[in-house]
PLY file of the C-alpha trace (Angstrom):
ply
format ascii 1.0
element vertex 165
property float x
property float y
property float z
element edge 164
property int vertex1
property int vertex2
end_header
0.00 0.00 0.00
1.21 3.48 -0.86
0.79 6.37 1.55
0.73 10.05 0.58
0.58 13.27 2.55
-1.37 16.37 1.50
0.56 19.37 2.83
-1.49 22.59 2.63
0.24 25.62 1.16
-1.64 27.61 3.81
0.66 27.52 6.87
-2.28 27.89 9.23
-3.82 24.60 8.06
-3.05 21.02 8.94
-2.27 18.35 6.37
-3.39 14.74 6.26
-2.30 11.27 5.15
-4.21 9.33 2.51
-3.85 6.16 0.47
-6.50 6.49 -2.25
-8.03 9.28 -4.27
-11.38 8.78 -2.52
-9.62 9.12 0.83
-7.92 12.31 -0.43
-11.23 13.83 -1.54
-12.96 12.90 1.71
-10.24 14.59 3.79
-9.58 17.57 1.51
-13.20 18.76 1.25
-13.71 19.58 4.94
-10.15 20.86 5.41
-10.07 24.35 6.97
-7.30 26.66 8.16
-7.15 28.21 11.64
-9.51 31.01 10.50
-12.23 28.67 9.22
-11.51 29.24 5.55
-11.39 26.24 3.17
-7.98 24.95 2.15
-7.77 24.73 -1.63
-4.16 23.96 -2.49
-2.04 21.05 -1.31
1.43 19.81 -2.05
1.19 16.04 -2.52
4.09 14.09 -1.02
4.94 10.42 -1.51
5.47 9.08 2.02
5.58 5.30 2.02
5.56 2.58 -0.62
7.87 0.56 -2.79
11.10 1.98 -4.19
9.83 1.67 -7.75
6.61 3.49 -6.90
8.62 6.26 -5.22
10.73 6.70 -8.38
7.55 6.54 -10.47
5.93 9.27 -8.34
9.01 11.44 -8.74
9.08 11.00 -12.54
5.31 11.52 -12.74
5.57 14.78 -10.80
2.60 14.09 -8.55
0.42 17.01 -7.54
-3.20 17.52 -6.60
-4.22 17.83 -10.28
-2.81 14.44 -11.31
-2.88 12.34 -8.12
-5.98 10.41 -9.21
-4.34 9.41 -12.51
-1.11 8.51 -10.72
-2.87 6.22 -8.25
-4.76 4.52 -11.11
-1.59 4.01 -13.16
0.44 2.83 -10.17
-2.14 0.07 -9.67
-2.59 -0.66 -13.39
1.00 -0.66 -14.68
3.53 -3.37 -13.98
7.16 -2.91 -13.01
8.35 -2.88 -16.64
5.94 -0.11 -17.64
6.85 1.99 -14.61
10.56 1.52 -15.27
10.14 2.45 -18.95
8.21 5.57 -17.93
10.81 6.58 -15.33
13.65 6.28 -17.84
11.66 7.87 -20.67
10.78 10.98 -18.63
13.87 11.24 -16.45
16.60 10.23 -18.88
15.28 10.43 -22.45
13.31 13.66 -22.28
9.88 12.27 -23.09
6.77 14.14 -21.95
4.97 12.91 -18.83
1.92 12.08 -20.97
3.84 9.38 -22.88
2.58 5.81 -23.17
5.34 3.40 -22.03
4.14 0.75 -24.49
4.79 3.05 -27.46
8.25 4.26 -26.55
11.33 3.51 -28.60
13.49 2.53 -25.63
15.60 -0.59 -25.17
16.11 -1.72 -21.55
18.52 -4.29 -20.20
18.61 -5.05 -16.50
22.30 -5.83 -16.20
25.18 -4.59 -14.08
27.43 -2.98 -16.67
28.01 -2.03 -20.27
30.60 -4.83 -20.50
27.94 -7.34 -19.55
25.74 -5.92 -22.33
28.63 -6.36 -24.78
28.95 -10.02 -23.75
25.20 -10.50 -24.09
25.22 -8.98 -27.61
28.15 -11.15 -28.72
26.46 -14.28 -27.30
23.23 -13.38 -29.10
25.09 -13.10 -32.40
24.53 -9.39 -32.96
28.13 -9.05 -34.18
27.82 -12.04 -36.49
28.93 -15.61 -36.06
32.18 -15.56 -34.08
34.04 -18.88 -33.91
34.93 -20.13 -30.41
38.67 -20.10 -31.22
38.45 -16.31 -31.83
35.84 -15.39 -29.18
38.37 -15.66 -26.35
40.38 -12.82 -27.93
37.51 -10.33 -27.98
37.99 -7.18 -25.93
34.56 -6.80 -24.30
35.61 -3.56 -22.57
36.35 -2.03 -25.97
32.99 -3.22 -27.32
31.36 -1.73 -24.21
33.00 1.64 -24.88
31.59 1.54 -28.41
28.14 0.64 -27.09
28.35 3.58 -24.69
27.92 5.88 -27.72
24.30 4.67 -28.03
23.54 3.20 -24.60
23.59 4.70 -21.11
23.52 3.31 -17.58
21.25 4.28 -14.72
19.83 2.94 -11.47
16.07 2.73 -10.93
14.82 1.63 -7.52
18.15 -0.07 -6.77
18.27 -1.95 -10.09
21.09 -1.29 -12.59
19.69 -0.72 -16.07
21.39 -0.10 -19.39
19.11 1.66 -21.86
18.97 3.21 -25.31
16.57 6.00 -26.23
15.30 5.89 -29.81
0 1
1 2
2 3
3 4
4 5
5 6
6 7
7 8
8 9
9 10
10 11
11 12
12 13
13 14
14 15
15 16
16 17
17 18
18 19
19 20
20 21
21 22
22 23
23 24
24 25
25 26
26 27
27 28
28 29
29 30
30 31
31 32
32 33
33 34
34 35
35 36
36 37
37 38
38 39
39 40
40 41
41 42
42 43
43 44
44 45
45 46
46 47
47 48
48 49
49 50
50 51
51 52
52 53
53 54
54 55
55 56
56 57
57 58
58 59
59 60
60 61
61 62
62 63
63 64
64 65
65 66
66 67
67 68
68 69
69 70
70 71
71 72
72 73
73 74
74 75
75 76
76 77
77 78
78 79
79 80
80 81
81 82
82 83
83 84
84 85
85 86
86 87
87 88
88 89
89 90
90 91
91 92
92 93
93 94
94 95
95 96
96 97
97 98
98 99
99 100
100 101
101 102
102 103
103 104
104 105
105 106
106 107
107 108
108 109
109 110
110 111
111 112
112 113
113 114
114 115
115 116
116 117
117 118
118 119
119 120
120 121
121 122
122 123
123 124
124 125
125 126
126 127
127 128
128 129
129 130
130 131
131 132
132 133
133 134
134 135
135 136
136 137
137 138
138 139
139 140
140 141
141 142
142 143
143 144
144 145
145 146
146 147
147 148
148 149
149 150
150 151
151 152
152 153
153 154
154 155
155 156
156 157
157 158
158 159
159 160
160 161
161 162
162 163
163 164
């Protein structure tokens, strides 16, 4: 379960915790400041939840205008879609309204660019390399070449190598 906090911009009002949009609405409507006036604007803060959801909330830029959509998408999307969105918005410059299923992004959950080079050679992306020659390949050099098109990042504690299209 994910927990949020609605912090009023009005310093004479008290904020509240919530975990669903319905809960937010129910607590925001009667919210008043010390002078009895209604509180209209809140800063929405991600308080507790999974590391991936925290990174997703940061990339999504949660606020009171989009919190309902965020909560829906956080429940609807899987880890891969959230990760693609985080990298698309945070690293590739995509707009926050992007659809993670339609992005031209390649993701590899591996520890290093050298590991990606080994994976590409094993998959035959550099052609058929005989075993007697494969032991002479400089994977670090291949990794440096791959670094022209691929980048490394960490999302929720997971190392990811990616390429933006």
